[in-house]
GUKE-212956 format. One record per atom (N, C-alpha, C): x, y, z. Coordinates in steps of 0.02 Angstrom, whole numbers, plus 50000, padded with zeros to 5 digits. Layout:
XYZ
...
//
This chain:
501215424147624
501655419147646
501525412947707
501535406547661
501405402147709
501755398247769
501595398347829
502005394547875
501975387947868
502545385147878
502495379047878
502515375147938
502025370847965
501925368648035
502465364348046
502535361948101
503265355548118
502685350948144
502925345748117
502615340248163
502975336648197
502655332748255
503005331148311
503455325748284
503935322848309
504215317548283
503865310048311
503755307848255
503265299148285
503635295948301
503245294148376
503475290848419
503355283648407
503985281248418
504055271948397
503745267148441
503245264448434
503025259748485
503495253648488
503615251948520
503865244548519
503535238348531
503465234548504
503115229148502
503075225148560
502645222048597
502755218148648
502695211448638
503595209648671
503505200948657
503025199448691
502825192448664
502305187548683
502595182348723
502395180848774
502775175348844
503015169648798
503605166748802
503845162848769
503515155348790
503205152548758
502745146048790
503285141348817
503925139848804
504485135948830
504385137648900
504385144448894
504655147648978
504075146849020
503485145748995
502895145549036
502835138349062
503025134549021
503095127349024
503425125149081
504145127549079
504645127149131
504225130949199
503975135249190
503905138549258
503265136749301
502765134049259
502245127849264
502475121549291
502935119049267
503325113649287
503605113149367
503905117749364
504285119649448
503795121749495
503195124649454
502805126449535
502375117149547
502165113849487
501865107249502
502455103949550
503115103249520
503515101949575
503635102949625
503605109849661
503615114249722
503015109449759
502435110049715
501785108249740
501845101749768
502105096349731
502115089149745
502475087949811
503195091249801
503665090549879
503275093949929
502915097649917
502775102249976
502245095550020
501735091749969
501325087049991
501675079750030
502225080050007
502565074849996
503045076050094
503155081250084
503435084650130
503305079050206
502775081350232
502485077250282
502595070150282
502545066950239
502825058950234
503495057050252
503885063450205
504545061150225
504745061850287
504665068350320
504565069750383
504365062550436
503955059950422
503685054850464
504015049250446
504345045750394
504825041750380
505495043050412
505695049550404
506375049550431
506405050050502
505835053250543
506105050450615
505745044450628
505225041950600
505125034650632
505375029350583
505675029150532
505765023050498
506585025650487
506845030350439
507465029050446
508055032050499
507785036150526
508285038350608
508435030550647
507795028550668
507855021450714
508295015850670
508305015550612
508565010650574
509355012850585
509615019050570
510205020450570
510465019350636
510205023450693
510235022250749
510395014250778
509955010550750
509985002050781
510805000750748
510865003750684
511655000950663
512065004350706
512115009750739
512615011850782
512805007050845
511985006350859
512085003550930
512264996950923
512184994850886
512454986850862
513304985450884
513664993050883
514404991350883
514674995150951
513804996651008
513944999751075
513804994751136
514144996051175
513624993651244
513195000151261
512504998751268
512115001851267
511294999951314
511235004751367
510625003251430
510485009651415
509605009951416
509395015551414
509515020351493
509775024451504
509985029051536
510615029751564
510985026951521
511725026051535
512155028451465
512755032351475
513125035351426
513155027551378
513275026451306
513535022151269
514215020651270
514395013651264
515155014051256
515325008151190
515725010951153
515965007651095
516345001351099
516104996251086
516364990351097
516554986951024
516544990350979
516554987350910
516144980150893
516414974150873
516014970350840
515854963750906
516024966750976
516054962751040
515174959151038
514744963751018
514034961251023
513724956450975
514204957550916
514034951750866
514274945850894
514984945550904
515254938950937
514914935251005
514644938251037
514194936551106
513554933351077
513314936451027
512644934751016
512684928150961
513234928650920
513444922050877
513534916050936
513854917950993
513924911951034
513394908351077
512904913351059
512264909651115
512034904651105
512124900451138
511514893651110
510874894751069
510624900151101
509784902151069
509894903750998
510564906350984
510714908850903
510454904050855
510794898950866
510604894950805
509904890450783
509764890050867
509094887750856
508544893550830
508554899650820
508334903450821
508334905050735
508784904950699
508944905950648
508594898250602
508824892650639
508484886850603
507754886650611
507444888650682
506714889750662
506514894350631
506624900150604
506504907150581
506454902650480
507174898450468
507174896750399
506734891150404
506564886450440
506074882450451
505394884650429
505264890150476
504564891150479
504564896250394
504944898350365
504914901350304
504654896250270
505224892450261
505144885050209
504304882250217
504084881750272
503344879050272
502934882950255
503104889750275
502744895450243
502544896550164
503044895850129
503134894050051
502824887650034
502714881450057
502504876150046
501804875850063
501604877250117
500914875950142
500304883150116
500784888550133
500394895550131
500484900550057
500934897450007
501094899249948
500504897449909
500424890449896
499964888049845
499284888349857
499184890449927
498304889449955
498134895249918
498374903349939
498024909049911
497964908849840
498414905949800
498354905649724
497624902349693
497554895649729
497054890449708
496464895049749
496294897749797
495734899849811
495464906749780
496184911449752
495874915649707
495704912449624
495954905049603
495764903449548
495104900349562
494864897649618
494254896249624
493664901349641
494054908549657
493654913249649
493334917149603
493874916349555
493814919849485
493364915349445
493214908549449
492774905249428
492144904549456
491994908849496
491284908049540
490794911849491
490124911549486
489794915349447
489244918949502
489184916249551
488674919849599
488944920649661
488794924149711
488924926849783
489784928049764
490024928949741
490644932549730
490944938049779
490534942949818
490814947649850
490854945849926
490234938749931
490224936949997
490774931750000
490964929749968
491704924949973
492244928749983
492274933349944
492814938749951
492954940050023
492484943650051
492244947650118
492524939750161
492454933950147
492474929050203
493164927750204
493324927550132
494084925050131
494504932050165
494364937850164
494714943050187
494514943550252
494194940750286
493944942250360
494444941950401
495034936750404
495474934450463
495944941050462
496094944950400
496484951750393
496304955950436
495544958150447
495244963350489
495394960650573
495424953250569
495574953350647
496274956650670
496344960450715
496904961250756
497524954850769
498004955150757
498524947950741
498444944850795
498544948750862
498534946250946
498044942250953
497304944950927
496744943750943
496584936450914
496874935950849
496814930650787
497444926550838
498024927450882
498294922550897
498094918550952
497774923050995
497454922551068
496814914951042
496324917850986
495984912850944
496204905550944
496864906250910
497104898750900
497504895850955
497734899250999
497914897851063
497314893951099
496714896451105
496324892351123
496094885951079
496114886551018
495894879150968
496494875150973
497074876450977
497494871951008
497604869151059
497404869651124
497334869351172
497324861951183
497774857051202
497734850151196
497214845051236
496974850751292
496354847251344
495624848851287
495494854351300
494774857051287
494654861151222
495254860251180
495414865651122
494824861251059
494634865451036
494164863850972
494574859950922
495164859450922
495464855450858
495464848250889
495734846650944
495444840950977
494824837550995
494394842050993
493594838951014
493464836450939
493684840850882
493434838450818
493734832650801
494424831050842
494474824650816
494294818050851
494174821150921
493784815550974
493224812850917
492724816650896
492104815750881
492174811150809
492744812150770
492834808450717
493314802450740
493374800550811
493714794750817
494414795050807
494804801550788
495344801050771
495914802750827
496634799750802
496914801550871
497174808550870
497184812750944
497064819650955
497934820150956
498154828450948
498854831250941
498924835650997
499684837351005
499874841151061
499854850051033
499814849250967
499744854350910
500404859650940
500224865350960
500634870250993
501414868851043
500864864351097
501194861451133
501764856551133
501784852751088
502294846951054
502904852351018
503574847951032
504164851051004
504044850050924
503714844450908
503714841250828
503134843850801
502764846750839
502144849850784
501954859950814
502384861050847
502284869550853
502314871750799
503034872450769
502944876150717
502564875850656
502284869450651
501914870050582
501284871550605
501204872150671
500464872950698
500584881650694
501174885950701
501094893750702
501194893950607
501354889350581
501314891650509
500494891250487
500274885950513
499544886350504
499124894350522
499354894650575
499094901450594
499034906150550
499794909050537
500024914550489
499724913750446
499774906050392
499414907750338
498694909350331
498414907650389
497684908550400
497584915550404
497984919250445
497824927650456
497954932150411
498494929150345
498834935450309
498684932650230
498094926850219
497914924950163
497494928750103
497024930950165
496674935650132
496794940850090
497404944950102
497494950950049
497984949249985
498074941750011
498724939849941
498204937249900
497504933349921
497014930749879
496834936849839
496574941949863
496404948349824
496784951049768
497404951049776
497994952749738
498014948549686
497944942149703
498044937049643
497224936349602
496734939049632
496174938349599
496124945749531
496354950749578
496404955949521
496944955249475
497474950049505
497834949749431
497404945049372
497044940049409
496954934749376
496324939149322
496024944349340
495434949649298
495634949749253
496414952749253
496634958449196
496854953449149
496924947649155
497084942549097
496574943249037
496704944448964
496184945148913
495934939148903
495184938348902
494814932448913
494874929648838
495114931948782
495504929148723
495904923148719
496234925548778
496834920248786
496564912248808
496084912548859
495704907248872
495154904648812
494914907848776
494734905348713
494944902148659
495634904448657
496094901748599
496364895848641
496454895848713
496764888548735
496084881748732
495534885548746
494864880448743
494994878248665
494884881248614
494814880548549
495514874048533
495914877048581
496694870048542
496514864148612
496024863948637
495834857348670
496194856448740
496454862548766
496784866048826
496254862848877
496384856948952
496034856848997
496064862049034
495824860349093
495884868249149
496414868249179
497044862049191
497504860649219
498054866649155
497974863549096
498374864349054
498264872949042
497604875649036
497514883249046
497944885649094
497964883049151
498084886649226
498994887849195
499214880949177
499914881449155
500184885249109
499814885249045
499984889848990
499874896248993
499264897949009
498954906149025
499064907149083
498774905449141
498634909249196
499344910949217
499734906149252
500254906649268
500694912049221
500814910849170
501494915949134
501184922349137
500384923949135
500244931049137
500194934049205
500304929449258
500324932549323
501024930649347
501554931149296
502144927849336
502414932249377
502454938349351
502644946249392
502314947149450
501824945949480
501404946149532
501724940449574
501554935049551
501854927149593
502524931549616
503024930949567
503654933549592
503904938449640
503434944849648
503404949149706
503174946649751
502484941649757
502384940549824
502674935949852
502824931749818
503524926549853
504064929749889
504334935949851
504864938649894
504554943849946
504054946549948
503544948650003
503354944050052
503314937850034
503124932950086
503744929450131
504384929050090
504684927450131
505064931750174
504914937950142
505154943150184
504994943750263
504274945550262
503784943950303
503824938450345
503954931850312
503814926550379
504604926150402
505164928650376
505834929350418
505754933750489
505294937550481
505104942450532
504494941250594
504424934350586
503554931350613
503824933450690
503454935550710
503624936850793
502794936350823
502164938650827
501584939250849
501524932150873
501414925750820
501194918550834
501894915950900
502394915950872
502764914250939
502614916650999
502644924751003
502564927051057
501924926651102
501434927251071
500764924851106
500714917451123
500874912851074
500464907251071
501004901451113
501674902151102
502044896551111
502654899551163
502664907051167
503114910151203
503954906551190
504004906051126
504724902451099
504744895051111
504144891151157
504354884651183
503934879751119
503984875251130
504224870951197
504904868951168
505514869851239
505944867551217
506664872051148
506164877751157
506514884151092
506254882351036
505904877251024
505554875150935
505284878250914
505184885450948
504774891650902
505194898250914
505784896950938
506104904750971
506304905850893
506104912450865
506264914250783
506764919450800
507014922650747
507604927850757
507244935850800
506734937650761
506374942250793
506364941850863
505964936250879
505794934350961
506384934351011
506924932750979
507704932151018
507884939451036
507814943750966
507914952050978
507344954351027
506704951851037
506494954051092
506774952251148
506854945251151
507134943351220
507774949151250
508364948851201
508844952551239
508684961151240
508214962751207
508024970551220
507544969651279
507124966451291
506614970351335
506634963451393
507074958251396
507164953151445
507894952851483
508474952451431
509034953751456
509204959951460
508904968351433
509084973451439
509754973051400
509904969651361
510554971351301
510254971951244
510154979351233
509914983551147
510484982651109
511324982951151
511864981051089
511744974351044
511494969551081
511344963751066
510674962951015
510314965751061
509614965850991
509754967950950
510104974350936
510354977750870
510834973250833
511234970950862
511704965650819
511374962150792
510824958950832
510464954350766
510024956650741
509764962650745
509394966050682
509774967150629
510404969050646
510864971650571
511024965650556
511094958750552
511094951850546
510634950150501
509954951450534
509224949750498
509284954450425
509444961650457
509384966350386
509924964850325
510524963950349
510994961150291
510814955050252
510414950950296
510254943050255
509524945250210
509234948050240
508594949450184
508774954350146
509344958250139
509334964050091
509774961050037
510284955850056
510624951450017
510104948349971
509854943450015
509444940149963
508894944749927
508594950349953
508084953249900
508524955649829
509314955849846
509584960449781
509504953449739
510004947849766
510074942449716
509304940349695
508674939549728
508184938449699
507854941749649
508094946449653
507644951849617
508194952149557
509004953449556
509254951449498
509234945549456
508914939649488
508854932349459
508194933049414
507474935149442
506984938749400
507154942349353
507384946849357
507574950449307
508024948749255
508414945649266
508824941549212
508404935349166
507844933249217
507454928149194
506864930449125
506774936649156
506334940749117
506504943749044
507184945149050
507674946848994
507804941148947
508064936348974
507944929248941
507424928948905
506814929048940
506134925948904
506014932348853
//
């Protein structure tokens, strides 16, 4: 008689599910985002402490009577009213707007022309780029002091050169009629190097085929610049114009070092008046009120400017 051998029950092996590719991608993306935000955390903290917090604090102080070491007192819009009635207020805004307009007329076209010339050079390009950019590497205060000696009406280099050419001399920064123009020349010389390099990079990104086609159509140099160069660099030109207007509206170093706001308040700017309110009058509420006015004006102008340029690009 044969015995039946009982077989153990078969063990079912459940198949291991392969990890979902979509889940892996989400997990990897989350890890990358956390790593990126971790690297950005230091920069965000610096911006929050040294940029955003002072800006918000200035807006609050603009509505307070505040001096260091004393408790602030809420005064509403009294600071704005007092600053508005200051005789220097109108002169500061007039000088600032005039400086900005002169900087656009004098200092906006020169970097573009220099970039065009450098772009056409065949030899010593690197040398001339360094020469053009050299003023940017000089500290602003040092640059202003050099120009202050250059403009000296007695032994300054500018009048010495005019005497050698038997031309009439000028008071330059010491004259009420010429001081603001003199400061515009200083600011243009000190800052145009970076603008020239940006324009040069934009010019070198223009396809050469466009210039070749324009030459085949018989276009001369000015026509090529007008119909090829300017349209191809339009975005860079518009952005640099906006940045230059914002920068020139905040001019401070040149009036502070060279003229001290004079002569006869001919070079007092908004930023220089803010400095006087804060550190000469010890009126931080008035200084912050002026700062808020300048911030509101530049913010409104930037918004309108960007809206108009965007509408123009969409129409084109």
